[in-house]
C-alpha positions as CSV (number, residue, x, y, z in Angstrom):
1,M,108.4,39.7,-62.5
2,T,104.4,41.1,-61.8
3,T,104.1,43.7,-58.8
4,E,100.8,44.2,-57.6
5,F,99.9,47.3,-55.4
6,K,96.1,47.5,-53.8
7,V,94.6,50.1,-51.9
8,L,90.7,49.5,-52.3
9,G,91.2,47.8,-48.8
10,P,94.2,47.1,-46.3
11,L,97.2,48.3,-48.0
12,E,98.6,44.9,-49.9
13,V,101.6,44.6,-52.2
14,T,102.8,41.1,-53.5
15,H,105.3,40.8,-55.9
16,A,105.8,37.2,-58.2
17,G,102.6,36.2,-56.6
18,R,104.0,36.8,-52.9
19,P,103.0,39.1,-50.1
20,V,105.3,41.6,-50.0
21,A,105.5,43.3,-46.1
22,V,104.9,46.9,-45.6
23,P,106.5,48.7,-42.5
24,A,104.0,49.8,-39.9
25,G,103.5,53.6,-39.3
26,K,104.9,56.4,-41.5
27,A,106.4,54.0,-44.3
28,R,103.1,52.8,-44.7
29,V,101.3,56.6,-45.3
30,L,103.9,57.2,-47.2
31,L,103.6,54.0,-50.0
32,A,99.5,54.9,-49.5
33,T,99.6,58.5,-50.3
34,L,101.9,57.9,-53.4
35,L,99.8,55.1,-54.7
36,L,96.4,57.0,-54.5
37,R,98.1,59.3,-57.0
38,A,100.2,57.1,-58.6
39,G,102.0,58.3,-61.4
40,E,101.6,61.5,-60.1
41,V,104.4,63.5,-58.6
42,V,103.8,64.4,-54.9
43,T,105.5,67.2,-53.3
44,A,108.0,66.5,-50.3
45,A,105.5,69.4,-48.5
46,E,102.1,67.4,-49.2
47,L,103.9,63.9,-48.1
48,V,105.2,66.0,-44.5
49,E,101.3,66.9,-44.5
50,R,100.0,63.4,-44.9
51,L,102.6,62.0,-42.6
52,W,102.2,64.1,-39.5
53,D,99.1,65.6,-38.4
54,R,101.3,68.6,-36.8
55,A,104.5,68.7,-38.3
56,P,107.6,69.0,-36.6
57,D,110.2,72.0,-38.3
58,Q,110.7,71.7,-41.8
59,A,114.3,70.9,-41.5
60,R,113.7,67.9,-39.4
61,A,110.6,66.6,-41.3
62,R,112.5,66.2,-44.8
63,A,115.3,64.2,-43.2
64,T,112.7,62.1,-41.6
65,L,110.8,62.0,-44.7
66,Q,113.9,60.7,-46.6
67,M,114.8,58.2,-43.7
68,T,111.3,57.1,-44.1
69,V,111.4,56.6,-48.3
70,T,114.5,54.6,-47.7
71,R,113.3,52.5,-44.8
72,L,110.1,51.7,-47.4
73,R,112.5,51.2,-50.5
74,R,114.5,48.5,-48.5
75,A,111.2,47.0,-47.5
76,L,109.7,46.7,-51.2
77,G,112.9,45.3,-52.3
78,P,112.2,43.7,-55.9
79,A,108.7,45.7,-55.6
80,N,110.0,49.5,-55.1
81,A,108.4,51.5,-57.4
82,V,109.2,54.6,-55.5
83,R,111.3,57.3,-57.2
84,T,112.6,60.7,-56.6
85,A,111.6,63.3,-58.9
86,G,111.6,67.0,-59.2
87,G,110.8,68.5,-55.6
88,G,109.3,65.0,-54.2
89,Y,108.5,61.6,-55.0
90,V,106.2,59.1,-57.2
91,A,104.9,55.7,-57.5
92,D,106.1,54.2,-60.7
93,V,103.0,51.7,-60.9
94,P,101.2,51.4,-64.2
95,A,97.4,51.4,-64.2
96,H,96.8,47.6,-64.7
97,A,99.3,46.9,-61.3
98,L,97.4,48.7,-59.3
99,D,93.6,47.9,-58.1
100,L,92.7,51.8,-58.1
101,G,93.8,52.1,-61.6
102,R,91.8,49.1,-63.1
103,F,88.7,50.1,-60.9
104,R,88.9,53.5,-62.9
105,S,89.8,52.0,-66.3
106,Y,86.8,49.6,-65.8
107,A,84.2,52.0,-64.7
108,A,85.4,54.3,-67.7
109,E,84.7,51.1,-70.1
110,G,81.5,50.9,-68.5
111,R,82.3,47.8,-66.8
112,Y,80.7,48.9,-63.5
113,A,80.3,45.2,-62.1
114,D,83.8,44.6,-62.8
115,A,85.3,47.8,-61.3
116,L,83.1,47.5,-57.8
117,A,84.4,43.7,-57.2
118,L,88.0,45.5,-57.2
119,W,86.6,46.9,-53.4
120,R,87.9,44.9,-50.5
121,G,86.1,47.2,-47.9
122,T,87.1,50.4,-46.2
123,P,90.4,51.8,-48.5
124,L,93.2,51.8,-46.6
125,S,91.9,50.6,-43.4
126,D,94.8,49.6,-41.7
127,V,97.4,52.9,-42.6
128,R,96.7,55.6,-39.5
129,S,96.5,59.0,-41.1
130,D,93.2,61.2,-40.4
131,A,94.7,63.5,-42.9
132,L,95.3,61.1,-45.3
133,H,91.7,59.6,-44.7
134,R,90.1,63.2,-45.1
135,L,91.6,64.5,-48.3
136,E,92.2,61.2,-50.0
137,V,90.1,58.4,-48.9
138,V,86.6,60.5,-48.5
139,P,86.7,61.3,-52.2
140,L,87.3,57.8,-52.7
141,E,84.4,56.6,-51.2
142,E,82.4,59.4,-53.4
143,E,84.0,57.7,-56.7
144,R,82.8,54.5,-55.5
145,L,79.1,55.3,-55.1
146,S,78.8,57.1,-58.2
147,V,80.1,54.3,-59.8
148,L,77.6,52.1,-57.9
149,A,74.8,54.2,-58.8
150,R,75.9,54.2,-62.4
151,R,76.0,50.4,-62.2
152,I,72.1,50.1,-60.7
153,D,71.2,52.6,-63.5
154,A,72.7,49.9,-66.1
155,D,71.0,47.0,-64.2
156,L,67.6,49.4,-64.6
157,A,68.0,49.3,-68.1
158,A,68.2,45.5,-68.5
159,G,65.3,45.1,-66.4
160,A,66.7,44.1,-63.2
161,A,64.2,46.2,-61.2
162,H,62.8,43.1,-59.1
163,E,66.4,42.1,-58.0
164,L,67.5,45.6,-57.1
165,V,64.8,46.4,-54.7
166,G,66.4,45.1,-51.6
167,E,70.2,46.7,-52.6
168,L,68.4,50.5,-52.9
169,R,66.7,50.4,-49.7
170,A,69.6,49.5,-48.3
171,L,71.6,51.9,-50.1
172,T,68.5,54.5,-49.1
173,R,69.6,53.4,-45.5
174,A,73.2,54.0,-45.3
175,H,73.3,57.2,-47.5
176,P,69.9,58.7,-46.7
177,L,70.6,62.4,-48.7
178,R,71.7,60.8,-51.8
179,E,68.6,61.7,-54.1
180,R,70.0,59.4,-56.7
181,F,69.3,56.4,-54.8
182,W,66.3,57.2,-53.5
183,A,65.1,58.0,-57.3
184,Q,66.5,54.6,-58.2
185,L,64.8,52.9,-55.7
186,M,61.5,54.3,-56.7
187,R,62.0,53.6,-60.5
188,A,62.8,50.1,-59.5
189,L,59.6,49.3,-57.4
190,H,57.6,51.4,-60.2
191,R,58.5,48.7,-62.8
192,A,58.0,45.8,-60.6
193,E,54.7,47.2,-60.6
194,R,54.2,48.1,-56.6
195,Q,53.5,51.8,-57.5
196,A,52.3,51.9,-53.9
197,E,55.3,51.2,-52.6
198,A,56.9,53.7,-55.3
199,L,54.8,56.6,-53.8
200,A,55.8,55.4,-49.8
201,A,59.8,55.6,-50.8
202,Y,59.3,59.4,-52.2
203,R,57.4,60.4,-49.1
204,A,60.2,58.4,-46.8
205,A,62.5,60.9,-48.7
206,R,60.5,63.8,-48.2
207,E,60.4,62.9,-44.4
208,V,64.2,62.4,-44.2
209,F,65.3,65.8,-46.2
210,A,62.7,67.6,-44.2
211,A,64.0,66.6,-41.0
212,E,67.8,66.7,-42.0
213,L,68.2,69.6,-44.3
214,G,64.5,71.6,-43.6
215,V,64.2,71.7,-47.5
216,E,61.8,69.4,-50.1
217,P,63.4,67.0,-52.4
218,G,64.9,68.0,-55.8
219,R,63.1,68.9,-58.7
220,A,64.2,65.5,-60.7
221,L,62.7,63.6,-57.5
222,R,59.8,65.7,-57.7
223,E,58.9,65.0,-61.5
224,L,59.4,61.7,-60.9
225,H,57.1,61.2,-58.0
226,E,54.5,63.2,-60.2
227,R,55.0,60.8,-62.8
228,I,54.4,57.7,-60.5
229,L,51.4,59.2,-59.1
230,A,50.0,59.6,-62.2
231,A,50.8,55.9,-63.4
232,G,52.2,57.5,-66.6
233,P,55.0,56.4,-68.8
234,D,58.2,55.7,-66.6
235,P,61.3,58.1,-68.2
236,T,63.1,54.7,-69.0
237,P,60.9,51.8,-69.1
238,A,62.6,48.8,-69.1
239,R,62.2,45.8,-71.4
240,S,61.2,42.3,-69.7
241,V,63.4,39.9,-71.5
242,V,61.9,36.1,-71.1
243,P,64.3,33.7,-72.7
244,H,62.5,30.7,-74.6
245,L,66.1,28.1,-75.2
246,L,64.4,24.7,-75.2
247,P,64.9,22.1,-78.1
248,S,61.5,21.5,-79.8
249,R,59.7,18.1,-78.3
250,G,60.7,15.1,-80.7
251,P,57.3,14.0,-82.5
252,H,58.2,10.1,-81.6
253,F,57.7,10.5,-77.8
254,V,55.8,7.7,-76.0
255,G,55.5,6.5,-72.6
256,R,57.1,7.6,-69.4
257,D,53.7,8.8,-67.8
258,A,55.2,7.9,-64.4
259,A,58.6,10.1,-64.8
260,L,56.2,12.9,-66.7
261,A,54.1,12.6,-63.5
262,E,56.8,12.7,-61.0
263,L,58.6,15.8,-63.1
264,T,55.6,17.7,-62.6
265,A,54.8,17.0,-59.0
266,C,58.5,18.4,-58.4
267,A,58.1,21.4,-60.5
268,E,54.8,22.3,-58.6
269,A,56.6,22.0,-55.0
270,G,58.6,25.2,-56.3
271,P,62.3,26.0,-56.6
272,G,65.1,22.9,-56.3
273,V,66.7,20.3,-58.5
274,V,65.6,17.5,-60.0
275,V,68.3,14.7,-61.8
276,V,67.3,12.3,-64.4
277,D,69.8,9.4,-64.9
278,G,70.0,6.1,-66.9
279,M,72.1,4.4,-69.1
280,P,73.2,5.2,-72.1
281,G,70.2,5.6,-74.9
282,I,68.3,5.2,-72.4
283,G,65.9,8.2,-73.5
284,K,66.9,10.9,-70.4
285,T,67.2,14.3,-72.7
286,A,64.0,12.7,-74.8
287,L,62.0,12.9,-71.6
288,V,63.2,15.9,-70.2
289,V,62.9,17.9,-73.4
290,H,59.3,16.5,-73.9
291,W,58.3,17.3,-70.4
292,A,59.7,20.8,-70.3
293,N,58.2,21.7,-73.5
294,L,54.8,20.6,-72.0
295,A,55.3,22.7,-68.8
296,A,56.9,25.8,-70.7
297,E,54.1,28.1,-70.2
298,S,53.9,27.7,-66.3
299,F,57.6,29.2,-66.1
300,T,56.8,32.5,-67.3
301,G,60.1,34.0,-66.0
302,G,62.0,31.7,-69.0
303,R,62.9,28.6,-70.2
304,L,66.8,28.1,-70.1
305,H,68.6,24.8,-72.0
306,V,72.1,24.0,-72.7
307,N,73.8,20.7,-73.6
308,L,76.8,20.3,-71.2
309,R,78.2,17.6,-73.8
310,G,79.9,15.8,-70.5
311,F,80.7,12.7,-72.4
312,D,81.5,14.2,-75.7
313,P,85.1,12.7,-76.7
314,A,85.6,15.4,-79.3
315,A,84.8,18.7,-77.7
316,G,84.9,17.8,-73.8
317,P,82.5,18.8,-71.5
318,V,81.5,23.0,-71.9
319,P,83.0,24.5,-68.8
320,P,80.7,26.3,-66.5
321,G,81.9,30.0,-67.5
322,E,80.9,29.3,-70.8
323,V,76.8,28.6,-69.8
324,I,76.9,31.2,-67.4
325,R,77.8,33.6,-70.1
326,G,75.6,32.0,-72.7
327,F,72.8,32.6,-69.9
328,L,73.4,36.0,-69.6
329,D,73.1,36.5,-73.4
330,A,70.0,35.0,-73.2
331,F,68.6,37.5,-70.7
332,E,70.5,40.5,-73.1
333,V,72.6,41.8,-70.4
334,P,74.8,44.3,-71.9
335,A,77.9,43.2,-72.1
336,A,79.7,46.0,-70.2
337,R,77.6,44.8,-67.1
338,V,79.0,41.3,-67.1
339,P,82.1,40.9,-64.8
340,A,85.4,39.3,-66.2
341,S,85.8,37.2,-63.2
342,F,83.7,33.6,-63.3
343,E,82.7,34.8,-59.6
344,G,81.1,37.9,-60.4
345,Q,79.3,36.3,-63.4
346,V,77.6,33.7,-61.4
347,A,76.7,36.6,-59.0
348,L,75.4,38.8,-61.7
349,F,73.5,35.4,-63.3
350,R,71.2,35.0,-59.9
351,R,70.6,38.5,-59.6
352,T,69.4,38.5,-62.9
353,V,66.8,35.5,-62.3
354,R,66.0,36.2,-58.6
355,G,62.2,35.9,-58.1
356,R,61.6,34.7,-61.9
357,R,59.7,31.4,-62.2
358,L,62.5,29.9,-64.2
359,L,62.7,26.5,-65.5
360,V,67.4,25.9,-66.3
361,V,67.4,22.3,-68.3
362,L,71.3,21.6,-67.8
363,D,71.6,18.4,-70.6
364,N,74.6,15.7,-70.6
365,A,75.9,16.4,-67.3
366,R,79.3,14.8,-66.6
367,D,79.3,15.1,-62.7
368,A,78.0,17.8,-59.8
369,D,81.0,20.0,-60.1
370,Q,80.2,20.9,-63.8
371,V,76.5,21.4,-62.7
372,R,77.1,22.9,-59.2
373,P,77.9,26.6,-60.1
374,L,74.9,26.9,-62.4
375,L,72.0,26.6,-59.8
376,P,70.5,29.3,-58.9
377,D,68.5,29.6,-55.8
378,D,64.9,30.6,-57.1
379,A,64.9,28.8,-60.1
380,F,63.4,24.8,-61.1
381,V,66.3,23.0,-62.7
382,V,66.4,19.9,-64.7
383,V,69.9,17.7,-64.9
384,T,70.5,14.7,-67.2
385,S,73.5,12.4,-66.8
386,R,74.5,9.0,-67.6
387,N,75.8,9.7,-63.6
388,R,74.2,9.1,-60.5
389,L,75.4,12.7,-59.1
390,T,75.2,12.1,-55.7
391,G,77.1,15.2,-55.1
392,L,74.0,17.4,-55.5
393,A,71.3,18.2,-53.2
394,A,69.0,16.9,-56.0
395,R,65.9,14.5,-56.1
396,S,66.8,11.5,-58.4
397,I,64.6,10.0,-61.4
398,T,66.6,6.8,-62.7
399,L,65.0,6.1,-66.0
400,G,64.6,1.8,-67.1
401,P,64.1,0.8,-70.4
402,L,60.7,1.1,-71.9
403,D,58.0,-2.2,-71.0
404,D,57.2,-4.3,-74.6
405,A,54.0,-2.1,-75.4
406,E,55.9,1.4,-75.1
407,S,58.5,-0.3,-77.8
408,R,55.7,-1.0,-79.7
409,A,54.3,2.8,-79.7
410,L,57.3,4.0,-80.9
411,L,57.7,1.8,-83.8
412,D,54.6,2.5,-84.4
413,R,55.1,6.2,-84.5
414,R,58.0,6.3,-86.2
415,L,57.0,3.4,-89.4
416,G,53.7,3.9,-88.9
417,G,50.6,1.1,-87.3
418,D,49.9,-0.7,-90.7
419,R,53.5,-1.6,-91.6
420,V,54.1,-2.7,-87.7
421,A,50.6,-4.5,-87.8
422,A,51.5,-6.2,-91.3
423,Q,54.4,-7.8,-89.8
424,E,53.5,-8.8,-86.3
425,A,56.3,-11.6,-85.7
426,A,59.1,-9.7,-87.2
427,T,58.0,-6.4,-84.9
428,R,58.1,-8.5,-81.6
429,R,61.5,-9.7,-82.7
430,L,62.4,-6.2,-82.9
431,V,61.2,-5.5,-79.7
432,E,63.1,-8.3,-78.2
433,L,66.5,-7.3,-80.1
434,C,66.4,-3.8,-78.7
435,A,65.4,-4.9,-75.0
436,G,63.7,-1.5,-74.7
437,L,66.6,1.1,-75.1
438,P,64.9,3.9,-77.3
439,L,67.9,4.4,-78.8
440,A,67.9,0.9,-80.6
441,L,64.7,1.4,-81.4
442,A,65.1,4.7,-82.8
443,V,67.8,3.7,-85.2
444,V,66.2,0.2,-86.4
445,A,63.3,2.6,-87.1
446,T,65.2,5.0,-89.2
447,R,66.8,2.0,-90.5
448,A,63.5,0.6,-91.7
449,A,62.2,4.1,-92.8
450,V,65.3,5.4,-95.0
451,N,64.6,1.4,-96.8
452,P,61.0,1.1,-97.1
453,H,62.1,-2.0,-99.8
454,F,63.4,-4.0,-96.3
455,T,60.8,-5.8,-94.6
456,L,61.1,-5.9,-90.6
457,A,61.8,-9.6,-90.7
458,H,64.8,-8.9,-93.0
459,I,66.0,-6.8,-90.3
460,A,65.1,-8.6,-87.6
461,D,66.5,-11.8,-89.1
462,E,70.0,-9.8,-89.5
463,P,71.5,-11.0,-85.9
464,A,70.4,-14.4,-86.1
465,N,72.3,-14.9,-89.4
466,G,75.3,-14.1,-88.1
467,H,75.7,-10.0,-88.1
468,D,76.6,-8.3,-84.9
469,P,73.7,-6.5,-83.2
470,L,75.8,-3.4,-82.5
471,E,76.5,-3.3,-86.3
472,H,72.9,-3.9,-87.2
473,L,71.6,-1.4,-85.1
474,D,73.4,0.8,-87.1
475,A,71.6,4.5,-88.6
476,G,74.6,5.6,-90.8
477,E,75.3,8.0,-88.7
478,D,78.0,8.0,-85.9
479,D,76.6,9.4,-83.1
480,A,73.7,7.1,-83.4
481,R,75.6,3.7,-83.2
482,L,75.1,2.3,-79.9
483,S,78.7,1.2,-79.4
484,T,79.7,5.1,-80.0
485,V,77.2,6.4,-77.5
486,F,78.0,3.4,-75.2
487,S,82.1,4.2,-75.7
488,W,81.3,7.5,-74.2
489,S,80.7,6.2,-70.8
490,Y,83.0,3.7,-71.0
491,R,86.4,5.2,-71.6
492,L,85.6,7.2,-68.5
493,L,85.9,4.2,-66.7
494,G,88.8,3.6,-64.3
495,P,91.0,0.8,-64.9
496,A,89.5,-1.7,-62.9
497,A,85.9,-0.7,-63.5
498,A,86.8,-0.9,-67.2
499,R,88.0,-4.4,-66.6
500,V,84.9,-5.9,-64.8
501,F,82.6,-4.3,-67.0
502,R,84.7,-6.2,-70.0
503,L,84.4,-9.3,-68.4
504,L,80.5,-9.1,-67.2
505,G,79.9,-9.0,-70.9
506,R,81.6,-12.6,-70.9
507,H,79.8,-13.6,-67.9
508,R,76.0,-15.1,-68.8
509,A,74.7,-15.0,-65.6
510,P,71.7,-12.6,-65.3
511,T,72.9,-10.8,-62.1
512,V,76.2,-11.0,-60.3
513,S,77.4,-10.1,-57.0
514,V,80.5,-8.4,-55.7
515,S,82.3,-11.8,-55.0
516,A,81.5,-13.2,-58.2
517,A,82.8,-9.8,-60.1
518,A,85.8,-10.2,-58.0
519,A,86.6,-13.7,-59.1
520,L,85.8,-13.2,-62.7
521,A,88.0,-10.0,-62.8
522,G,90.4,-11.4,-60.4
523,L,90.5,-8.6,-58.1
524,P,90.5,-8.2,-54.3
525,V,86.6,-8.1,-53.4
526,P,86.9,-4.4,-51.4
527,D,88.5,-3.2,-55.4
528,A,85.7,-5.4,-57.2
529,A,83.1,-3.5,-54.7
530,A,84.7,-0.1,-55.6
531,A,84.6,-0.9,-59.4
532,I,81.1,-2.1,-59.0
533,A,80.3,1.2,-57.6
534,E,81.5,3.3,-60.5
535,L,79.8,1.3,-63.0
536,T,76.6,1.8,-60.8
537,D,77.2,5.1,-60.5
538,G,77.8,5.2,-64.1
539,N,74.6,4.0,-65.2
540,L,76.6,0.9,-66.8
541,L,75.1,-1.7,-64.2
542,T,72.0,-1.5,-62.3
543,E,70.8,-3.1,-59.0
544,P,67.4,-4.8,-59.6
545,V,67.7,-6.8,-56.2
546,A,70.0,-5.5,-53.2
547,G,73.3,-6.9,-53.6
548,R,72.9,-8.2,-57.2
549,Y,73.9,-6.0,-60.5
550,S,72.9,-6.8,-63.7
551,T,73.6,-5.0,-67.3
552,H,71.5,-4.1,-70.2
553,P,72.0,-7.1,-73.1
554,L,73.2,-4.4,-75.6
555,L,75.5,-3.3,-73.2
556,R,76.8,-6.7,-72.4
557,R,77.2,-7.4,-75.7
558,Y,79.2,-4.0,-76.0
559,A,81.3,-5.1,-73.5
560,A,82.0,-8.6,-74.8
561,E,83.6,-7.3,-77.7
562,L,85.3,-5.0,-75.8
563,S,86.5,-8.1,-74.2
564,E,87.7,-9.8,-77.4
565,A,89.2,-6.9,-79.1
566,G,91.2,-6.1,-75.5
567,G,92.9,-9.5,-75.4
568,D,91.8,-10.4,-71.8
569,D,92.1,-13.5,-70.8
570,A,88.5,-15.4,-71.0
571,E,90.0,-18.7,-69.9
572,G,91.8,-17.5,-66.7
573,A,88.0,-15.2,-65.6
574,G,86.0,-18.6,-66.9
575,A,87.9,-20.9,-64.6
576,R,87.7,-18.3,-61.6
577,V,84.5,-17.7,-61.6
578,L,83.5,-21.3,-62.1
579,T,85.8,-22.0,-58.5
580,W,83.5,-19.4,-56.9
581,Y,80.3,-21.1,-57.8
582,A,81.6,-24.3,-56.7
583,Q,83.0,-23.3,-53.6
584,T,79.6,-20.9,-52.8
585,A,77.7,-24.0,-53.8
586,S,79.8,-26.4,-51.3
587,N,78.9,-23.6,-48.7
588,A,75.4,-23.6,-49.8
589,A,75.1,-27.2,-49.3
590,G,77.1,-27.7,-46.2
591,R,74.9,-24.9,-44.5
592,L,71.6,-27.2,-45.3
593,L,72.9,-30.6,-44.9
594,D,74.9,-29.2,-41.5
595,Q,78.4,-30.4,-42.1
596,A,81.4,-28.9,-43.1
597,P,81.5,-28.0,-47.0
598,E,83.4,-30.0,-49.2
599,S,87.3,-29.0,-49.5
600,L,88.1,-27.6,-53.0
601,P,91.3,-25.9,-54.6
602,A,91.8,-21.9,-54.0
603,R,92.7,-19.7,-56.6
604,D,93.8,-16.4,-56.0
605,C,90.9,-13.4,-55.5
606,V,88.0,-16.2,-55.0
607,R,86.2,-15.6,-51.9
608,P,82.9,-17.6,-52.2
609,D,79.8,-16.2,-50.1
610,E,79.2,-17.8,-47.0
611,F,75.5,-18.1,-45.3
612,G,74.4,-17.3,-42.0
613,S,71.3,-19.9,-42.6
614,A,69.7,-22.6,-44.0
615,A,67.0,-19.9,-46.1
616,E,70.1,-17.6,-47.3
617,A,71.9,-20.8,-48.7
618,S,68.1,-22.3,-50.0
619,A,68.0,-19.1,-51.8
620,W,71.0,-18.9,-53.4
621,L,70.4,-22.1,-54.9
622,R,67.7,-21.8,-56.1
623,S,68.4,-17.8,-57.9
624,E,71.7,-19.6,-59.0
625,W,71.7,-23.3,-59.7
626,A,70.6,-23.2,-63.7
627,H,73.3,-20.9,-64.1
628,F,75.8,-22.8,-62.6
629,V,74.8,-26.0,-64.2
630,R,75.3,-24.2,-67.5
631,L,79.0,-23.2,-66.2
632,V,79.7,-26.7,-65.5
633,R,78.3,-28.3,-69.0
634,A,80.1,-25.4,-70.7
635,A,83.4,-26.1,-69.0
636,T,83.2,-29.7,-69.4
637,T,82.9,-29.3,-73.7
638,R,86.3,-27.2,-73.3
């Protein structure tokens, strides 16, 4: 089982993931001393010096040392690593099991950020020994500062001058006699085009050295000052990396003027997050990529884009850690600087982009958890998702279908205005068939473009001739088939929401209430409300009027196919929803006539609406009567 020792902070021992209690007093000093020199024999005389500031006589000291070793070994139990060796003792601990060993290994590999992340505070802060801290801990702190300086040099070389200024100001305050930190601060300010501040930093350093030591700064610092004063080249000029990862905008984008204007207004307001959501195929990615390319030049710090594959059934969502590594690569951060831990990588990414005018596009996000670690404080972030990411503090833009004019314009763009104008009636039928869904329009246009001998009328009339509309809207590639795209959202639904969605495909009312959906699916009203909320959050339903829910015609057709294939009890669903309509209509009539409603047979999960006023009852009858009549007529034919 794994045993780990930590000295870069309070002394800690763990075995098999559980903490091991180390006795207070001399036992802690003994273990700390051995761990600081792990793998090396520490003589009994040296240990006595650490355990006693004023040692007793040698015989007594050695006897007490042996008792302390025995007590420590007993306390460590299975985690014991203290061995007796020629004239003293040794901590038999491999480098990977000791945080100090890992610190030195990482530093030797140039993984400075990983090395420094191991420090949890002052080494051995809970071990009381003046000699130990004077002789062992002080040099260890010097070692940490040396690695920190090397990490800052690497950051400067990678172009992170802006981000380092604050850290270096704090370091020069904490360690005012370290010329290296002063030089790094001057370089960072100089590369950030803050020459006057760089010169002021030199003057401050000169005053400190004169007051504390009575000397001038060293030659290297003086020469750096002269180069900055002359505005000469930096000895190691940094290259500013400005990534541009945006996909090219499509040539056929049309419409969406209001959404484009809203994105622009949000970006002009400064850093923040905007979520663009909508049903599958509604054109979220096309909108955001089009806008991002139009606005790209205003984001002088870089433009990042990643497809998070939130609904990809084959590959699965992209882990945030993979995204962060990709972003660090885009800024050409040296691999040696990238921490091993995800938290360290996130912190480095945020330091790298701090102060930049940066655009980040996170496309096809599954949920807020996938997005949240990828949000830098200073950037403008646009997220697209089929779901409403209510867990983010973000502005939302929900895309709806294109209107008829925009749909016609999209066909014009893809097929040519002459071909479309020459077949006006067929064009109108295609626009109606696609119901404003850009993906449907795109696959129809693709089919017509690759089959120029087809007339638009031939394509538009296929559904009327018995062909399935979803099979008809097929460009020949699996990812372009509407049923495939819809399935990526459907398969993420819970069982109740999936059942409601399928049965809504068999329900022909233009809108549905929660209680009607409960009757249709045979669910208690609270369960139906939760299912409706899940479908709405996933943009498989919309709420055009408060309390009334609707779905896109092509989604409705897809849901009906699922219901037919899945063997849902359509007859039972139809009977329940017809009962709901009859009982709700009876309640409405009773309210209008101011009399008790007709007593009708009850069915499980049928909870009809009730009305608090004649106006409410009248409004319901006006909106639902025509559909109620159609249901009754359909029932009588059966």
